[in-house]
CHARMM internal coordinates of N, CA and C (Angstrom, degrees):
IC EDIT
DIST 1 N 1 CA 1.4458
DIST 1 CA 1 C 1.5337
ANGL 1 N 1 CA 1 C 109.56
DIST 1 C 2 N 1.3107
ANGL 1 CA 1 C 2 N 117.21
DIHE 1 N 1 CA 1 C 2 N 151.96
DIST 2 N 2 CA 1.4720
ANGL 1 C 2 N 2 CA 122.15
DIHE 1 CA 1 C 2 N 2 CA -179.84
DIST 2 CA 2 C 1.5230
ANGL 2 N 2 CA 2 C 111.03
DIHE 1 C 2 N 2 CA 2 C -69.82
DIST 2 C 3 N 1.3046
ANGL 2 CA 2 C 3 N 113.93
DIHE 2 N 2 CA 2 C 3 N 153.47
DIST 3 N 3 CA 1.4565
ANGL 2 C 3 N 3 CA 121.34
DIHE 2 CA 2 C 3 N 3 CA 179.32
DIST 3 CA 3 C 1.5134
ANGL 3 N 3 CA 3 C 110.51
DIHE 2 C 3 N 3 CA 3 C -115.98
DIST 3 C 4 N 1.3032
ANGL 3 CA 3 C 4 N 114.67
DIHE 3 N 3 CA 3 C 4 N 153.23
DIST 4 N 4 CA 1.4821
ANGL 3 C 4 N 4 CA 120.23
DIHE 3 CA 3 C 4 N 4 CA 176.64
DIST 4 CA 4 C 1.5541
ANGL 4 N 4 CA 4 C 106.41
DIHE 3 C 4 N 4 CA 4 C -132.39
DIST 4 C 5 N 1.3286
ANGL 4 CA 4 C 5 N 115.81
DIHE 4 N 4 CA 4 C 5 N 138.46
DIST 5 N 5 CA 1.4442
ANGL 4 C 5 N 5 CA 121.61
DIHE 4 CA 4 C 5 N 5 CA -178.75
DIST 5 CA 5 C 1.5555
ANGL 5 N 5 CA 5 C 107.62
DIHE 4 C 5 N 5 CA 5 C -111.60
DIST 5 C 6 N 1.3153
ANGL 5 CA 5 C 6 N 114.44
DIHE 5 N 5 CA 5 C 6 N 125.76
DIST 6 N 6 CA 1.4679
ANGL 5 C 6 N 6 CA 119.19
DIHE 5 CA 5 C 6 N 6 CA 179.58
DIST 6 CA 6 C 1.5274
ANGL 6 N 6 CA 6 C 109.56
DIHE 5 C 6 N 6 CA 6 C -120.01
DIST 6 C 7 N 1.3192
ANGL 6 CA 6 C 7 N 116.53
DIHE 6 N 6 CA 6 C 7 N 146.91
DIST 7 N 7 CA 1.4662
ANGL 6 C 7 N 7 CA 122.79
DIHE 6 CA 6 C 7 N 7 CA 177.46
DIST 7 CA 7 C 1.4869
ANGL 7 N 7 CA 7 C 107.98
DIHE 6 C 7 N 7 CA 7 C -125.29
DIST 7 C 8 N 1.3091
ANGL 7 CA 7 C 8 N 114.89
DIHE 7 N 7 CA 7 C 8 N 135.82
DIST 8 N 8 CA 1.4758
ANGL 7 C 8 N 8 CA 120.44
DIHE 7 CA 7 C 8 N 8 CA 177.40
DIST 8 CA 8 C 1.5331
ANGL 8 N 8 CA 8 C 109.41
DIHE 7 C 8 N 8 CA 8 C -79.18
DIST 8 C 9 N 1.3237
ANGL 8 CA 8 C 9 N 115.51
DIHE 8 N 8 CA 8 C 9 N 124.50
DIST 9 N 9 CA 1.4589
ANGL 8 C 9 N 9 CA 120.99
DIHE 8 CA 8 C 9 N 9 CA 179.97
DIST 9 CA 9 C 1.4831
ANGL 9 N 9 CA 9 C 114.21
DIHE 8 C 9 N 9 CA 9 C -115.43
DIST 9 C 10 N 1.3130
ANGL 9 CA 9 C 10 N 118.52
DIHE 9 N 9 CA 9 C 10 N -11.70
DIST 10 N 10 CA 1.4261
ANGL 9 C 10 N 10 CA 121.20
DIHE 9 CA 9 C 10 N 10 CA -178.41
DIST 10 CA 10 C 1.5198
ANGL 10 N 10 CA 10 C 113.00
DIHE 9 C 10 N 10 CA 10 C -127.03
DIST 10 C 11 N 1.2960
ANGL 10 CA 10 C 11 N 117.50
DIHE 10 N 10 CA 10 C 11 N 160.89
DIST 11 N 11 CA 1.4322
ANGL 10 C 11 N 11 CA 123.85
DIHE 10 CA 10 C 11 N 11 CA -177.03
DIST 11 CA 11 C 1.5625
ANGL 11 N 11 CA 11 C 111.63
DIHE 10 C 11 N 11 CA 11 C -88.79
DIST 11 C 12 N 1.3341
ANGL 11 CA 11 C 12 N 118.09
DIHE 11 N 11 CA 11 C 12 N 140.68
DIST 12 N 12 CA 1.4641
ANGL 11 C 12 N 12 CA 119.13
DIHE 11 CA 11 C 12 N 12 CA 176.72
DIST 12 CA 12 C 1.5171
ANGL 12 N 12 CA 12 C 113.89
DIHE 11 C 12 N 12 CA 12 C -82.71
DIST 12 C 13 N 1.3151
ANGL 12 CA 12 C 13 N 117.26
DIHE 12 N 12 CA 12 C 13 N 3.83
DIST 13 N 13 CA 1.4483
ANGL 12 C 13 N 13 CA 121.13
DIHE 12 CA 12 C 13 N 13 CA 178.93
DIST 13 CA 13 C 1.5305
ANGL 13 N 13 CA 13 C 108.78
DIHE 12 C 13 N 13 CA 13 C -64.18
DIST 13 C 14 N 1.3278
ANGL 13 CA 13 C 14 N 117.18
DIHE 13 N 13 CA 13 C 14 N 135.90
DIST 14 N 14 CA 1.4770
ANGL 13 C 14 N 14 CA 125.30
DIHE 13 CA 13 C 14 N 14 CA -176.78
DIST 14 CA 14 C 1.5404
ANGL 14 N 14 CA 14 C 112.73
DIHE 13 C 14 N 14 CA 14 C 60.90
DIST 14 C 15 N 1.3082
ANGL 14 CA 14 C 15 N 116.83
DIHE 14 N 14 CA 14 C 15 N 29.90
DIST 15 N 15 CA 1.4340
ANGL 14 C 15 N 15 CA 121.94
DIHE 14 CA 14 C 15 N 15 CA 171.10
DIST 15 CA 15 C 1.5113
ANGL 15 N 15 CA 15 C 110.54
DIHE 14 C 15 N 15 CA 15 C -109.43
DIST 15 C 16 N 1.3023
ANGL 15 CA 15 C 16 N 117.85
DIHE 15 N 15 CA 15 C 16 N 165.43
DIST 16 N 16 CA 1.4801
ANGL 15 C 16 N 16 CA 119.51
DIHE 15 CA 15 C 16 N 16 CA -177.11
DIST 16 CA 16 C 1.5132
ANGL 16 N 16 CA 16 C 110.20
DIHE 15 C 16 N 16 CA 16 C -72.24
DIST 16 C 17 N 1.3283
ANGL 16 CA 16 C 17 N 115.66
DIHE 16 N 16 CA 16 C 17 N 162.93
DIST 17 N 17 CA 1.4424
ANGL 16 C 17 N 17 CA 120.74
DIHE 16 CA 16 C 17 N 17 CA -177.66
DIST 17 CA 17 C 1.5093
ANGL 17 N 17 CA 17 C 112.02
DIHE 16 C 17 N 17 CA 17 C -64.47
DIST 17 C 18 N 1.3493
ANGL 17 CA 17 C 18 N 115.46
DIHE 17 N 17 CA 17 C 18 N -34.76
DIST 18 N 18 CA 1.4878
ANGL 17 C 18 N 18 CA 116.43
DIHE 17 CA 17 C 18 N 18 CA -178.32
DIST 18 CA 18 C 1.5161
ANGL 18 N 18 CA 18 C 110.76
DIHE 17 C 18 N 18 CA 18 C -72.62
DIST 18 C 19 N 1.3238
ANGL 18 CA 18 C 19 N 119.88
DIHE 18 N 18 CA 18 C 19 N -28.63
DIST 19 N 19 CA 1.4545
ANGL 18 C 19 N 19 CA 120.00
DIHE 18 CA 18 C 19 N 19 CA 175.86
DIST 19 CA 19 C 1.5131
ANGL 19 N 19 CA 19 C 110.77
DIHE 18 C 19 N 19 CA 19 C -71.68
DIST 19 C 20 N 1.3452
ANGL 19 CA 19 C 20 N 116.90
DIHE 19 N 19 CA 19 C 20 N -38.07
DIST 20 N 20 CA 1.4684
ANGL 19 C 20 N 20 CA 119.48
DIHE 19 CA 19 C 20 N 20 CA 175.59
DIST 20 CA 20 C 1.5242
ANGL 20 N 20 CA 20 C 110.45
DIHE 19 C 20 N 20 CA 20 C -63.01
DIST 20 C 21 N 1.2941
ANGL 20 CA 20 C 21 N 115.41
DIHE 20 N 20 CA 20 C 21 N -41.73
DIST 21 N 21 CA 1.4854
ANGL 20 C 21 N 21 CA 119.13
DIHE 20 CA 20 C 21 N 21 CA -178.82
DIST 21 CA 21 C 1.5102
ANGL 21 N 21 CA 21 C 110.80
DIHE 20 C 21 N 21 CA 21 C -66.87
DIST 21 C 22 N 1.3570
ANGL 21 CA 21 C 22 N 118.30
DIHE 21 N 21 CA 21 C 22 N -32.85
DIST 22 N 22 CA 1.4535
ANGL 21 C 22 N 22 CA 122.10
DIHE 21 CA 21 C 22 N 22 CA 177.89
DIST 22 CA 22 C 1.5096
ANGL 22 N 22 CA 22 C 109.17
DIHE 21 C 22 N 22 CA 22 C -67.53
DIST 22 C 23 N 1.3300
ANGL 22 CA 22 C 23 N 120.14
DIHE 22 N 22 CA 22 C 23 N -39.02
DIST 23 N 23 CA 1.4421
ANGL 22 C 23 N 23 CA 121.67
DIHE 22 CA 22 C 23 N 23 CA 175.90
DIST 23 CA 23 C 1.5420
ANGL 23 N 23 CA 23 C 110.15
DIHE 22 C 23 N 23 CA 23 C -62.40
DIST 23 C 24 N 1.2925
ANGL 23 CA 23 C 24 N 117.24
DIHE 23 N 23 CA 23 C 24 N -43.28
DIST 24 N 24 CA 1.4577
ANGL 23 C 24 N 24 CA 120.79
DIHE 23 CA 23 C 24 N 24 CA 178.22
DIST 24 CA 24 C 1.5139
ANGL 24 N 24 CA 24 C 110.23
DIHE 23 C 24 N 24 CA 24 C -61.49
DIST 24 C 25 N 1.3190
ANGL 24 CA 24 C 25 N 116.81
DIHE 24 N 24 CA 24 C 25 N -41.31
DIST 25 N 25 CA 1.4807
ANGL 24 C 25 N 25 CA 121.49
DIHE 24 CA 24 C 25 N 25 CA 177.92
DIST 25 CA 25 C 1.5134
ANGL 25 N 25 CA 25 C 112.67
DIHE 24 C 25 N 25 CA 25 C -63.59
DIST 25 C 26 N 1.3145
ANGL 25 CA 25 C 26 N 116.33
DIHE 25 N 25 CA 25 C 26 N -29.31
DIST 26 N 26 CA 1.4661
ANGL 25 C 26 N 26 CA 120.04
DIHE 25 CA 25 C 26 N 26 CA 176.28
DIST 26 CA 26 C 1.5157
ANGL 26 N 26 CA 26 C 111.51
DIHE 25 C 26 N 26 CA 26 C -83.34
DIST 26 C 27 N 1.3222
ANGL 26 CA 26 C 27 N 117.70
DIHE 26 N 26 CA 26 C 27 N -3.43
DIST 27 N 27 CA 1.4607
ANGL 26 C 27 N 27 CA 120.06
DIHE 26 CA 26 C 27 N 27 CA 179.38
DIST 27 CA 27 C 1.5119
ANGL 27 N 27 CA 27 C 114.59
DIHE 26 C 27 N 27 CA 27 C 83.72
DIST 27 C 28 N 1.3256
ANGL 27 CA 27 C 28 N 116.86
DIHE 27 N 27 CA 27 C 28 N 20.62
DIST 28 N 28 CA 1.4482
ANGL 27 C 28 N 28 CA 122.24
DIHE 27 CA 27 C 28 N 28 CA -178.10
DIST 28 CA 28 C 1.5185
ANGL 28 N 28 CA 28 C 109.88
DIHE 27 C 28 N 28 CA 28 C -112.28
DIST 28 C 29 N 1.3551
ANGL 28 CA 28 C 29 N 115.54
DIHE 28 N 28 CA 28 C 29 N 137.11
DIST 29 N 29 CA 1.4506
ANGL 28 C 29 N 29 CA 117.48
DIHE 28 CA 28 C 29 N 29 CA -178.02
DIST 29 CA 29 C 1.5258
ANGL 29 N 29 CA 29 C 112.66
DIHE 28 C 29 N 29 CA 29 C -140.89
DIST 29 C 30 N 1.2961
ANGL 29 CA 29 C 30 N 117.99
DIHE 29 N 29 CA 29 C 30 N -6.39
DIST 30 N 30 CA 1.4911
ANGL 29 C 30 N 30 CA 119.73
DIHE 29 CA 29 C 30 N 30 CA 176.34
DIST 30 CA 30 C 1.5330
ANGL 30 N 30 CA 30 C 108.91
DIHE 29 C 30 N 30 CA 30 C -156.02
DIST 30 C 31 N 1.3241
ANGL 30 CA 30 C 31 N 115.66
DIHE 30 N 30 CA 30 C 31 N 156.98
DIST 31 N 31 CA 1.4158
ANGL 30 C 31 N 31 CA 121.05
DIHE 30 CA 30 C 31 N 31 CA -176.08
DIST 31 CA 31 C 1.5537
ANGL 31 N 31 CA 31 C 110.46
DIHE 30 C 31 N 31 CA 31 C -62.74
DIST 31 C 32 N 1.3208
ANGL 31 CA 31 C 32 N 114.77
DIHE 31 N 31 CA 31 C 32 N 134.58
DIST 32 N 32 CA 1.4659
ANGL 31 C 32 N 32 CA 120.72
DIHE 31 CA 31 C 32 N 32 CA -179.07
DIST 32 CA 32 C 1.5345
ANGL 32 N 32 CA 32 C 113.93
DIHE 31 C 32 N 32 CA 32 C 95.17
DIST 32 C 33 N 1.3312
ANGL 32 CA 32 C 33 N 116.24
DIHE 32 N 32 CA 32 C 33 N -11.08
DIST 33 N 33 CA 1.4737
ANGL 32 C 33 N 33 CA 120.19
DIHE 32 CA 32 C 33 N 33 CA -177.77
DIST 33 CA 33 C 1.5470
ANGL 33 N 33 CA 33 C 108.86
DIHE 32 C 33 N 33 CA 33 C -73.14
DIST 33 C 34 N 1.3030
ANGL 33 CA 33 C 34 N 117.47
DIHE 33 N 33 CA 33 C 34 N 138.82
DIST 34 N 34 CA 1.4740
ANGL 33 C 34 N 34 CA 123.63
DIHE 33 CA 33 C 34 N 34 CA 178.76
DIST 34 CA 34 C 1.5046
ANGL 34 N 34 CA 34 C 109.41
DIHE 33 C 34 N 34 CA 34 C -109.05
DIST 34 C 35 N 1.3138
ANGL 34 CA 34 C 35 N 113.63
DIHE 34 N 34 CA 34 C 35 N 149.16
DIST 35 N 35 CA 1.4705
ANGL 34 C 35 N 35 CA 120.23
DIHE 34 CA 34 C 35 N 35 CA 176.67
DIST 35 CA 35 C 1.5037
ANGL 35 N 35 CA 35 C 109.12
DIHE 34 C 35 N 35 CA 35 C -142.21
DIST 35 C 36 N 1.3424
ANGL 35 CA 35 C 36 N 116.96
DIHE 35 N 35 CA 35 C 36 N 131.04
DIST 36 N 36 CA 1.4692
ANGL 35 C 36 N 36 CA 121.95
DIHE 35 CA 35 C 36 N 36 CA 175.96
DIST 36 CA 36 C 1.4907
ANGL 36 N 36 CA 36 C 108.46
DIHE 35 C 36 N 36 CA 36 C -103.36
DIST 36 C 37 N 1.3440
ANGL 36 CA 36 C 37 N 117.39
DIHE 36 N 36 CA 36 C 37 N 122.51
DIST 37 N 37 CA 1.4606
ANGL 36 C 37 N 37 CA 123.67
DIHE 36 CA 36 C 37 N 37 CA -173.22
DIST 37 CA 37 C 1.5064
ANGL 37 N 37 CA 37 C 109.78
DIHE 36 C 37 N 37 CA 37 C -128.63
DIST 37 C 38 N 1.3153
ANGL 37 CA 37 C 38 N 114.85
DIHE 37 N 37 CA 37 C 38 N 161.22
DIST 38 N 38 CA 1.4540
ANGL 37 C 38 N 38 CA 122.71
DIHE 37 CA 37 C 38 N 38 CA 171.69
DIST 38 CA 38 C 1.5193
ANGL 38 N 38 CA 38 C 108.85
DIHE 37 C 38 N 38 CA 38 C -66.24
DIST 38 C 39 N 1.3376
ANGL 38 CA 38 C 39 N 118.26
DIHE 38 N 38 CA 38 C 39 N 141.32
DIST 39 N 39 CA 1.4450
ANGL 38 C 39 N 39 CA 122.05
DIHE 38 CA 38 C 39 N 39 CA -179.32
DIST 39 CA 39 C 1.5560
ANGL 39 N 39 CA 39 C 108.83
DIHE 38 C 39 N 39 CA 39 C -88.94
DIST 39 C 40 N 1.3335
ANGL 39 CA 39 C 40 N 115.01
DIHE 39 N 39 CA 39 C 40 N 85.21
DIST 40 N 40 CA 1.4745
ANGL 39 C 40 N 40 CA 120.50
DIHE 39 CA 39 C 40 N 40 CA 179.56
DIST 40 CA 40 C 1.5405
ANGL 40 N 40 CA 40 C 108.95
DIHE 39 C 40 N 40 CA 40 C -116.91
DIST 40 C 41 N 1.3100
ANGL 40 CA 40 C 41 N 117.18
DIHE 40 N 40 CA 40 C 41 N 162.91
DIST 41 N 41 CA 1.4668
ANGL 40 C 41 N 41 CA 120.48
DIHE 40 CA 40 C 41 N 41 CA 178.73
DIST 41 CA 41 C 1.5438
ANGL 41 N 41 CA 41 C 112.33
DIHE 40 C 41 N 41 CA 41 C -59.50
DIST 41 C 42 N 1.3330
ANGL 41 CA 41 C 42 N 118.37
DIHE 41 N 41 CA 41 C 42 N -34.37
DIST 42 N 42 CA 1.4507
ANGL 41 C 42 N 42 CA 119.40
DIHE 41 CA 41 C 42 N 42 CA -179.94
DIST 42 CA 42 C 1.4958
ANGL 42 N 42 CA 42 C 111.24
DIHE 41 C 42 N 42 CA 42 C -70.62
DIST 42 C 43 N 1.3320
ANGL 42 CA 42 C 43 N 118.27
DIHE 42 N 42 CA 42 C 43 N -38.28
DIST 43 N 43 CA 1.4913
ANGL 42 C 43 N 43 CA 120.03
DIHE 42 CA 42 C 43 N 43 CA 176.89
DIST 43 CA 43 C 1.5366
ANGL 43 N 43 CA 43 C 109.21
DIHE 42 C 43 N 43 CA 43 C -68.42
DIST 43 C 44 N 1.2987
ANGL 43 CA 43 C 44 N 117.05
DIHE 43 N 43 CA 43 C 44 N -39.84
DIST 44 N 44 CA 1.4663
ANGL 43 C 44 N 44 CA 118.35
DIHE 43 CA 43 C 44 N 44 CA 176.49
DIST 44 CA 44 C 1.5287
ANGL 44 N 44 CA 44 C 113.14
DIHE 43 C 44 N 44 CA 44 C -60.62
DIST 44 C 45 N 1.3433
ANGL 44 CA 44 C 45 N 115.66
DIHE 44 N 44 CA 44 C 45 N -36.72
DIST 45 N 45 CA 1.4571
ANGL 44 C 45 N 45 CA 119.51
DIHE 44 CA 44 C 45 N 45 CA 175.60
DIST 45 CA 45 C 1.5141
ANGL 45 N 45 CA 45 C 112.62
DIHE 44 C 45 N 45 CA 45 C -65.79
DIST 45 C 46 N 1.3337
ANGL 45 CA 45 C 46 N 115.93
DIHE 45 N 45 CA 45 C 46 N -39.27
DIST 46 N 46 CA 1.4641
ANGL 45 C 46 N 46 CA 119.40
DIHE 45 CA 45 C 46 N 46 CA 178.00
DIST 46 CA 46 C 1.5356
ANGL 46 N 46 CA 46 C 111.26
DIHE 45 C 46 N 46 CA 46 C -65.45
DIST 46 C 47 N 1.3527
ANGL 46 CA 46 C 47 N 115.21
DIHE 46 N 46 CA 46 C 47 N -40.18
DIST 47 N 47 CA 1.4622
ANGL 46 C 47 N 47 CA 119.20
DIHE 46 CA 46 C 47 N 47 CA 178.30
DIST 47 CA 47 C 1.5357
ANGL 47 N 47 CA 47 C 110.18
DIHE 46 C 47 N 47 CA 47 C -63.85
DIST 47 C 48 N 1.3373
ANGL 47 CA 47 C 48 N 116.60
DIHE 47 N 47 CA 47 C 48 N -40.40
DIST 48 N 48 CA 1.4704
ANGL 47 C 48 N 48 CA 120.99
DIHE 47 CA 47 C 48 N 48 CA 179.81
DIST 48 CA 48 C 1.5182
ANGL 48 N 48 CA 48 C 109.99
DIHE 47 C 48 N 48 CA 48 C -64.13
DIST 48 C 49 N 1.3114
ANGL 48 CA 48 C 49 N 118.10
DIHE 48 N 48 CA 48 C 49 N -35.33
DIST 49 N 49 CA 1.4740
ANGL 48 C 49 N 49 CA 122.00
DIHE 48 CA 48 C 49 N 49 CA -177.46
DIST 49 CA 49 C 1.5199
ANGL 49 N 49 CA 49 C 111.88
DIHE 48 C 49 N 49 CA 49 C -66.83
DIST 49 C 50 N 1.3222
ANGL 49 CA 49 C 50 N 116.74
DIHE 49 N 49 CA 49 C 50 N -32.98
DIST 50 N 50 CA 1.4766
ANGL 49 C 50 N 50 CA 120.48
DIHE 49 CA 49 C 50 N 50 CA -178.37
DIST 50 CA 50 C 1.5389
ANGL 50 N 50 CA 50 C 110.42
DIHE 49 C 50 N 50 CA 50 C -119.61
DIST 50 C 51 N 1.3197
ANGL 50 CA 50 C 51 N 115.77
DIHE 50 N 50 CA 50 C 51 N 33.01
DIST 51 N 51 CA 1.4805
ANGL 50 C 51 N 51 CA 121.80
DIHE 50 CA 50 C 51 N 51 CA -176.81
DIST 51 CA 51 C 1.5399
ANGL 51 N 51 CA 51 C 113.26
DIHE 50 C 51 N 51 CA 51 C -58.76
DIST 51 C 52 N 1.3297
ANGL 51 CA 51 C 52 N 116.20
DIHE 51 N 51 CA 51 C 52 N -26.07
DIST 52 N 52 CA 1.4524
ANGL 51 C 52 N 52 CA 120.60
DIHE 51 CA 51 C 52 N 52 CA -179.94
DIST 52 CA 52 C 1.5261
ANGL 52 N 52 CA 52 C 112.59
DIHE 51 C 52 N 52 CA 52 C -78.08
DIST 52 C 53 N 1.3551
ANGL 52 CA 52 C 53 N 116.95
DIHE 52 N 52 CA 52 C 53 N -7.74
DIST 53 N 53 CA 1.4680
ANGL 52 C 53 N 53 CA 121.47
DIHE 52 CA 52 C 53 N 53 CA 179.79
DIST 53 CA 53 C 1.4936
ANGL 53 N 53 CA 53 C 113.72
DIHE 52 C 53 N 53 CA 53 C -117.60
DIST 53 C 54 N 1.3223
ANGL 53 CA 53 C 54 N 119.86
DIHE 53 N 53 CA 53 C 54 N -4.82
DIST 54 N 54 CA 1.4487
ANGL 53 C 54 N 54 CA 123.94
DIHE 53 CA 53 C 54 N 54 CA -176.10
DIST 54 CA 54 C 1.5073
ANGL 54 N 54 CA 54 C 110.04
DIHE 53 C 54 N 54 CA 54 C -132.52
DIST 54 C 55 N 1.3260
ANGL 54 CA 54 C 55 N 115.94
DIHE 54 N 54 CA 54 C 55 N 160.07
DIST 55 N 55 CA 1.4476
ANGL 54 C 55 N 55 CA 122.20
DIHE 54 CA 54 C 55 N 55 CA 175.40
DIST 55 CA 55 C 1.5309
ANGL 55 N 55 CA 55 C 108.16
DIHE 54 C 55 N 55 CA 55 C -134.12
DIST 55 C 56 N 1.3338
ANGL 55 CA 55 C 56 N 114.05
DIHE 55 N 55 CA 55 C 56 N 134.67
DIST 56 N 56 CA 1.4565
ANGL 55 C 56 N 56 CA 118.87
DIHE 55 CA 55 C 56 N 56 CA 178.16
DIST 56 CA 56 C 1.5055
ANGL 56 N 56 CA 56 C 106.79
DIHE 55 C 56 N 56 CA 56 C -86.27
DIST 56 C 57 N 1.3761
ANGL 56 CA 56 C 57 N 116.61
DIHE 56 N 56 CA 56 C 57 N 119.70
DIST 57 N 57 CA 1.4444
ANGL 56 C 57 N 57 CA 122.33
DIHE 56 CA 56 C 57 N 57 CA -175.75
DIST 57 CA 57 C 1.5236
ANGL 57 N 57 CA 57 C 110.55
DIHE 56 C 57 N 57 CA 57 C -88.78
DIST 57 C 58 N 1.3176
ANGL 57 CA 57 C 58 N 117.38
DIHE 57 N 57 CA 57 C 58 N -46.60
DIST 58 N 58 CA 1.4663
ANGL 57 C 58 N 58 CA 119.81
DIHE 57 CA 57 C 58 N 58 CA -179.74
DIST 58 CA 58 C 1.4928
ANGL 58 N 58 CA 58 C 108.99
DIHE 57 C 58 N 58 CA 58 C -143.69
DIST 58 C 59 N 1.3488
ANGL 58 CA 58 C 59 N 114.96
DIHE 58 N 58 CA 58 C 59 N 150.16
DIST 59 N 59 CA 1.4495
ANGL 58 C 59 N 59 CA 121.10
DIHE 58 CA 58 C 59 N 59 CA -179.76
DIST 59 CA 59 C 1.5003
ANGL 59 N 59 CA 59 C 111.04
DIHE 58 C 59 N 59 CA 59 C -119.66
END
COOR INIT
IC SEED 1 N 1 CA 1 C
IC BUILD
């Protein structure tokens, strides 16, 4: 299956609890941290939810 790499670029401070939980679900916990994940519709939805705090590096 295809992989997608995401990097956290924004802080979860003053964000809602569900957005913080989404970052944790993506395996991100601090700015600059990278996570390589399976490219599934659920992961794409999570990325879309916190798109203002993450950047997709490679697909």
